[in-house]
C-alpha positions as CSV (number, residue, x, y, z in Angstrom):
1,M,-115.4,-106.6,79.8
2,I,-113.5,-109.6,78.9
3,V,-111.5,-109.6,75.4
4,K,-110.9,-113.1,74.2
5,G,-108.6,-114.6,71.2
6,F,-105.5,-112.6,71.8
7,D,-101.9,-113.6,72.8
8,L,-101.5,-111.9,76.0
9,T,-97.6,-113.0,76.1
10,S,-97.4,-110.3,73.3
11,A,-96.8,-106.9,74.4
12,T,-98.6,-105.5,71.4
13,E,-101.4,-107.8,71.8
14,N,-101.8,-107.1,75.2
15,L,-101.8,-103.4,74.7
16,I,-104.5,-103.6,71.9
17,V,-106.5,-105.6,74.6
18,E,-106.3,-103.2,77.4
19,S,-107.4,-100.3,74.8
20,I,-110.3,-102.1,73.6
21,K,-111.4,-103.0,77.4
22,A,-111.2,-99.4,78.1
23,N,-113.0,-98.6,75.2
24,H,-110.2,-96.3,73.7
25,F,-109.1,-98.2,70.9
26,P,-107.7,-95.5,68.4
27,H,-109.6,-94.7,65.3
28,A,-106.5,-95.4,63.0
29,V,-104.0,-98.0,63.6
30,L,-101.1,-99.0,61.5
31,I,-99.8,-102.7,62.0
32,E,-96.2,-103.0,60.9
33,G,-93.8,-105.9,60.3
34,S,-93.8,-109.6,60.4
35,G,-95.6,-111.4,57.4
36,A,-98.7,-110.3,55.6
37,A,-100.3,-113.4,56.9
38,Q,-99.5,-112.4,60.4
39,R,-100.5,-108.8,59.8
40,A,-103.9,-109.6,58.3
41,A,-104.7,-112.1,61.1
42,L,-104.0,-109.6,63.7
43,A,-106.2,-107.2,61.9
44,D,-109.0,-109.7,61.7
45,K,-108.7,-110.3,65.5
46,I,-109.2,-106.5,66.2
47,A,-112.0,-106.2,63.7
48,L,-113.9,-109.2,65.3
49,A,-113.6,-107.6,68.8
50,L,-114.3,-104.0,67.9
51,I,-117.5,-105.2,65.7
52,C,-119.2,-107.7,68.4
53,G,-122.3,-106.6,69.9
54,N,-121.7,-108.0,73.1
55,K,-120.9,-105.6,75.8
56,E,-119.4,-107.8,78.4
57,T,-117.2,-110.4,76.3
58,V,-115.5,-109.8,73.0
59,P,-115.6,-111.6,70.7
60,C,-118.5,-113.3,72.1
61,G,-118.6,-115.7,68.8
62,E,-122.6,-115.9,68.8
63,C,-124.1,-112.7,67.9
64,S,-124.9,-111.9,64.2
65,D,-121.8,-109.6,64.0
66,C,-119.4,-112.2,65.1
67,I,-121.0,-114.9,62.9
68,K,-120.8,-112.6,59.9
69,A,-117.2,-111.2,60.7
70,S,-116.0,-114.7,61.2
71,H,-116.9,-115.7,57.8
72,R,-115.5,-112.3,56.4
73,S,-119.1,-111.4,55.4
74,H,-119.9,-108.5,57.7
75,P,-121.2,-105.5,55.7
76,D,-119.4,-103.1,57.9
77,I,-115.8,-104.7,57.9
78,I,-114.6,-103.3,54.5
79,Y,-111.5,-105.0,53.1
80,R,-109.3,-103.0,50.4
81,E,-106.4,-104.1,48.4
82,P,-104.3,-102.3,45.8
83,D,-105.6,-101.5,42.4
84,S,-104.0,-104.1,39.9
85,G,-103.5,-103.2,36.3
86,T,-100.0,-101.8,36.5
87,S,-96.6,-103.5,36.8
88,A,-96.8,-103.1,40.5
89,P,-100.4,-102.7,42.3
90,L,-100.8,-99.4,43.7
91,Y,-103.6,-97.7,45.5
92,K,-105.1,-95.0,42.9
93,V,-106.0,-91.9,44.4
94,E,-109.6,-92.6,43.1
95,S,-109.9,-95.5,45.1
96,I,-108.8,-93.6,48.3
97,R,-111.2,-90.9,47.7
98,K,-114.1,-93.5,47.5
99,I,-113.1,-94.7,50.7
100,V,-113.0,-91.1,52.3
101,E,-116.3,-90.5,50.9
102,D,-117.9,-94.1,52.2
103,C,-116.7,-93.5,55.9
104,Y,-119.1,-90.8,56.2
105,V,-122.1,-92.9,55.5
106,L,-123.6,-94.6,58.6
107,P,-122.8,-98.4,59.5
108,N,-125.2,-100.9,57.9
109,E,-125.6,-103.1,61.1
110,A,-122.9,-102.5,63.7
111,D,-122.2,-99.6,65.7
112,V,-118.9,-98.8,63.7
113,K,-117.7,-99.4,60.3
114,I,-114.1,-101.0,60.0
115,Y,-111.6,-100.5,57.1
116,I,-108.9,-103.1,56.8
117,I,-106.5,-101.8,54.1
118,A,-103.9,-104.3,53.2
119,D,-100.5,-103.5,51.8
120,A,-101.2,-99.8,52.6
121,D,-97.8,-98.7,51.8
122,K,-98.7,-99.1,48.2
123,M,-100.5,-95.6,48.2
124,N,-98.6,-93.2,46.4
125,I,-98.1,-89.6,47.5
126,S,-101.5,-88.4,46.1
127,A,-103.4,-91.2,47.6
128,Q,-101.9,-90.8,50.9
129,N,-102.6,-87.0,50.8
130,A,-106.3,-88.0,49.8
131,F,-106.6,-90.3,52.8
132,L,-105.0,-87.7,55.2
133,K,-108.3,-85.8,55.1
134,T,-110.0,-88.6,56.8
135,L,-107.2,-88.9,59.6
136,E,-107.6,-85.1,60.2
137,E,-111.4,-85.1,60.3
138,P,-112.2,-88.4,61.4
139,S,-115.8,-89.9,61.2
140,A,-117.3,-90.9,64.5
141,H,-118.5,-94.1,63.5
142,S,-115.4,-95.4,61.5
143,M,-112.0,-97.0,62.3
144,Y,-109.0,-98.0,60.0
145,I,-106.7,-100.7,60.4
146,L,-103.8,-99.9,58.0
147,L,-101.1,-103.0,57.4
148,C,-97.8,-102.7,55.9
149,S,-94.2,-104.2,55.8
150,A,-92.6,-100.9,56.6
151,K,-93.7,-97.7,57.8
152,E,-91.1,-95.7,55.9
153,A,-93.4,-95.6,52.9
154,F,-95.7,-93.1,54.6
155,L,-95.8,-89.4,54.5
156,P,-94.8,-88.1,58.2
157,T,-98.3,-86.3,58.2
158,I,-99.7,-89.8,58.0
159,L,-97.7,-91.3,60.7
160,S,-98.2,-88.5,63.3
161,R,-102.0,-89.6,62.9
162,V,-101.9,-93.3,63.3
163,T,-101.1,-95.6,66.2
164,L,-98.4,-97.8,65.4
165,F,-98.2,-101.4,66.4
166,N,-95.1,-103.0,65.4
167,I,-95.5,-107.0,65.3
168,G,-91.7,-107.7,64.8
169,E,-90.0,-108.8,61.8
170,E,-88.3,-112.4,60.9
171,E,-85.0,-112.5,62.6
172,R,-82.1,-112.9,60.0
173,E,-78.3,-113.2,60.4
174,E,-76.0,-110.1,59.7
175,A,-75.7,-109.8,55.9
176,S,-72.5,-110.7,54.3
177,E,-70.3,-108.0,52.8
178,E,-70.9,-109.7,49.3
179,A,-74.8,-109.4,49.6
180,K,-74.4,-105.5,50.8
181,N,-72.2,-104.6,47.8
182,A,-74.3,-106.5,45.4
183,A,-77.3,-104.7,46.7
184,D,-75.5,-101.3,46.5
185,A,-74.6,-102.3,43.0
186,V,-78.1,-103.2,41.8
187,A,-79.6,-100.2,43.4
188,L,-77.2,-97.8,41.8
189,A,-77.4,-99.5,38.4
190,L,-81.0,-98.4,38.4
191,T,-80.0,-94.6,38.5
192,Q,-78.2,-95.1,35.2
193,A,-79.8,-94.9,31.6
194,N,-77.9,-97.6,30.2
195,E,-80.0,-101.0,30.7
196,Y,-76.8,-103.0,30.6
197,E,-75.8,-101.8,34.1
198,I,-78.7,-103.6,35.7
199,L,-77.6,-106.8,33.8
200,K,-74.0,-106.6,34.7
201,A,-74.9,-105.9,38.4
202,A,-77.2,-109.1,38.4
203,G,-74.7,-111.1,37.1
204,V,-73.1,-111.9,40.5
205,F,-76.3,-113.9,41.2
206,D,-75.5,-116.5,38.3
207,K,-75.5,-120.0,40.0
208,N,-75.7,-118.3,43.5
209,Q,-79.2,-118.4,44.6
210,K,-78.2,-118.0,48.3
211,L,-76.4,-114.7,47.4
212,L,-79.9,-113.5,45.6
213,T,-81.8,-114.5,48.7
214,E,-79.7,-112.9,51.2
215,T,-79.5,-109.7,48.9
216,L,-83.3,-109.2,48.2
217,P,-84.1,-108.0,51.7
218,L,-81.4,-105.4,51.8
219,L,-82.7,-104.1,48.4
220,E,-86.2,-103.6,50.1
221,E,-84.5,-101.9,52.8
222,I,-82.4,-99.5,50.5
223,F,-85.5,-98.7,48.5
224,A,-87.9,-98.0,51.7
225,Q,-85.0,-95.6,53.1
226,A,-84.7,-93.9,49.8
227,L,-88.4,-93.3,49.7
228,R,-88.3,-92.0,53.4
229,I,-85.6,-89.5,52.8
230,K,-87.5,-88.5,49.7
231,L,-90.5,-87.8,51.6
232,D,-88.8,-86.2,54.6
233,A,-86.6,-84.2,52.2
234,A,-84.1,-83.7,55.4
235,V,-81.0,-84.8,53.9
236,D,-78.2,-82.0,53.5
237,E,-75.5,-83.8,51.8
238,P,-75.6,-86.7,49.4
239,T,-74.2,-89.8,51.0
240,G,-74.9,-93.5,50.6
241,T,-77.0,-95.4,47.9
242,P,-80.7,-94.8,49.4
243,V,-79.7,-90.8,49.1
244,T,-78.4,-91.3,45.5
245,L,-81.8,-93.3,44.6
246,A,-83.8,-90.7,46.5
247,R,-82.3,-87.8,44.5
248,T,-82.7,-89.8,41.2
249,L,-86.0,-91.9,41.1
250,S,-89.6,-90.7,41.7
251,S,-91.7,-91.8,44.8
252,A,-93.8,-93.9,42.9
253,A,-90.7,-95.7,41.1
254,L,-89.5,-96.4,44.6
255,L,-92.6,-97.9,45.6
256,R,-92.9,-100.1,42.5
257,L,-89.3,-101.3,43.2
258,I,-90.5,-102.1,47.0
259,D,-93.2,-104.2,45.6
260,S,-90.9,-105.8,42.9
261,A,-88.5,-106.8,45.3
262,E,-91.0,-108.3,47.7
263,K,-92.5,-110.6,44.8
264,I,-89.3,-111.8,43.9
265,A,-88.3,-112.9,47.2
266,A,-91.7,-114.8,47.4
267,G,-90.8,-116.4,44.2
268,I,-87.8,-117.7,45.7
269,K,-89.2,-119.2,48.6
270,Q,-91.7,-121.0,46.1
271,N,-88.7,-122.5,44.4
272,A,-88.6,-120.3,41.4
273,N,-85.9,-121.0,38.7
274,L,-82.9,-118.9,39.4
275,N,-82.1,-117.9,35.9
276,L,-85.7,-116.8,35.2
277,T,-85.6,-115.0,38.5
278,I,-82.6,-112.9,37.7
279,V,-84.2,-112.1,34.3
280,R,-87.4,-111.1,36.1
281,L,-85.5,-109.0,38.6
282,C,-83.9,-107.0,35.8
283,T,-86.9,-106.7,33.7
284,C,-89.3,-105.7,36.8
285,F,-86.9,-103.5,38.2
286,R,-86.1,-101.5,34.9
287,S,-89.9,-101.4,34.4
288,A,-90.5,-99.8,37.8
289,V,-87.9,-97.2,37.1
290,K,-89.1,-96.3,33.3
291,E,-92.8,-96.5,34.0
292,Q,-94.4,-93.1,34.1
293,E,-96.2,-91.8,37.4
């Protein structure tokens, strides 16, 4: 079999190609890292190769499966995104249960149904436990491509049942001590009942967009580490900011904080007003912590 469309200079994509050629592609994979657009593009390439009806060259680009898949109109390639309607979009457990129920329904046209689940790390604990059922008892005609920025948001039971493909992350310079201190101060302020603490901690960003830009990825890392600690529950002694957050905030709150930090960082890249961005940070972070699960 010939597999087209992949970058064979990439170790990850080369591995994907070899598994498709051997007809041993995993029934559930997790694509982590890089940007959302890169993760989605790789998921589309995989789905196109898997759905193609040609047995010698995939994707052939000529069969009805390829034509529909290339237009994102194939009934057996199902795209899912987090539910809206909350301060930070999350997958509701009901939405995941619908996927689990649907996966046992036979494909419409192809030999397999492929679920591409964007921002899969936005599943809360209940949703992950609901999704675990289909990983433990996989359907013979369904496959799952989960996309996420960092795997730390997932339960260990989920990670043990998927194949991880890490496509790297954007390189950045070592963070300054000022940014590290700012990230710690903002994160710890979220554990305080007094709303003034977050305003005081965020004051260091006034007229300093560079510091805010440098600090936001550190905050994402702190929130993700705290979530992993909370899920693993394997920390004996309280030490460090992530541990403090894990012991103070709920898993849902940490997921909302990760989402908020990502969106604020995206806003900065689009040249959002600095003062409004600082206000948004304080408001969104406090809302993420206070909102009921």
